[in-house]
N, C-alpha and C positions, 0 to 999 in steps of 0.2 A: 701495169695490170698483172704481169706475171708475179711480181713481188707481192701484190695483194693476195693473189690466189695461193701462193706458197705460204704466206703467214696465216691465212684463213685455214688452210689444210692442217698446219701444225697446231693451231689453236683447237681445231675440232678433234684431232687425234689425242690431244692431251686432256680432254675433258673427262670427268669422273664417270661418264656413261660407259667407258670402256673397262669397267670392272671385270676382273677375271671370274669365270664361272665357279671357281672353288671358293671364292670369298663368301663368307656368311657364317651362320651358326649351325653347327652339326651336332646331333645327338649320337653319342657313341653307342656301340652295341654293349650289352651287359658283360661284365667281366666274370671270372670264375665264381665270385661271391655274389653276383647278381647286381652289382653296382654299375651305374652308367654316369655320363656327364655331358655337359654342353661345351663344345670347343668352338671358339670364335677364330676363324681363319681369315687372315688379311695379309697384305704385302708387308715384307720386311726386307728392305733393300731390293735387290733384284729377284728375290725368291718369295716364298710364302711361309708364314709361321702361324701356329694356332695355340691359343691360351685357354686352359680350362677355366670356364667362368661360373659353372654350377656343377654340383654333384648330387646324385640321387641314389636312394637305397633301392632294395629289391622290390619295394612297393611303389616306386617312382615318386617318393616323397623327397623333397629337397633336404639335404643334410649338410652339416659342416664337414669339410675335408681340408686337411692341410695341403692337399694338392691343388686346390683352387688358387688360381693366379700363376701356376707353373706353366711353362712352355711345354706343350705336348707334341706339337708338330714343329720341326725345326729346319729352316732353310731348304724347303722343297722347291725344286726348280720345275717350271712348267715346260712340258714337251707336247708335241701334237697328240691328237686323239685321246685327250683326257688323262694323260700320264703325268704324274708329279713324282720326281725321283731325285736322287743325289743328296737327300737330306736325311733327317733322323726322326724317329718317333719315340717318345718317352712313354712308358707304361707304368702308371702309378701303382697298379696292383702287384707288379713284380719289382718295382723300383729299379728298372733297367731301361737303358736307351739303346735302341736298335737302329741299324741302317734301314731307312724307311722307303716305302713306295706307296703312293696313293693312286687309285684309278677311279676317275670320275665318270659316271654314267647317269645323266639326268640329275635327279635329286638323291642319288646314292653314291657313296664314296667307299670303295673297297680299300681297306688298310692292311698293310703287311709290313713286318719288320724282321730283319735277320741280323744275327751276330755270330761270327765264326762259322758261317755256313748253316747254322740252325735258324730256321725261319718260324715265325709265329704269326698266325692269322689274327689280325686285329678286328676282324668282322666287318660288317657293312654299317657305316654311319649314315644317318638320314638327315637331310637338310630340314631344319625347322624354321629358318629365316634367311 
């Protein structure tokens, strides 16, 4: 009986219902030129990564971008209280990769990146799916 309960518990813990709260599609805040995008965040090994799946102009019309398909969120590790850290964030508008930090609060994701002690606010991303 103990063996059955142990196996049942392992099966239950390993089900997809245990998706992390950061998983999903997020609309970035607008960059300095007024462009934004949708980033799909999902597990990548023991961490989380996000790929730009769509780009939008300042009128929120979908546009072609060479950045679509690029990894925007790279190897973010989940910590308690909605913190995702120890990874990187790529910024297409500056073509730079920063040491990143994400802070999740409900359907909002505060993004920040730093390089050589200089930090850049990535704004608040909103969950769209």
